[in-house]
Residue, then its C-alpha position, 0 to 999 in steps of 0.5 A: x500499499x502507498x503512503x497516503x498524504x497526511x496534514x502536517x498539523x504543526x506547519x498548518x498551525x503556523x499558517x494559521x498564525x501567519x494568515x491571522x496576522x496578515x489579516x490583522x486579527x487577534x486570537x480574541x478577534x477569531x474567538x468572537x468571529x467564531x462565537x467560541x466561549x474560550x480562545x482555547x480551540x484556536x490556540x490548539x489549532x495554532x499549536x498543531x495539537x488540533x485541527x479546525x473542523x471542515x466547517x471552521x476551515x471553510x470559515x477561516x478560508x473566508x475570513x483570511x480570503x484564501x483557499x482552503x489548501x492555502x491554510x493546510x500543509x499536506x506532507x507526502x502530497x504527489 
C-alpha cells in the first residue's frame, strides 16, 4: 500500500498564525468571529495539537480570503 498524504498539523498551525497576523486579527478577534466561549480551540489549531473542523476551515478561508489548500500543509502530496 502506498503512503497517503497527511496534514502536517504543526505547519498548518503556523500557517493559521501567519494568515491571522496578515489579516491583522488577534486570537480574541477569531474567538469572537467563531462565537467560541474561550480561545482554547484557536490556540490548539495554532500549536498544531488540533485541527479545525471542515466547517471552521471553510470559515477560516473566508475570513483570511484564501483557499482552504492555502491553509493546510500536506506532507507526501504527489
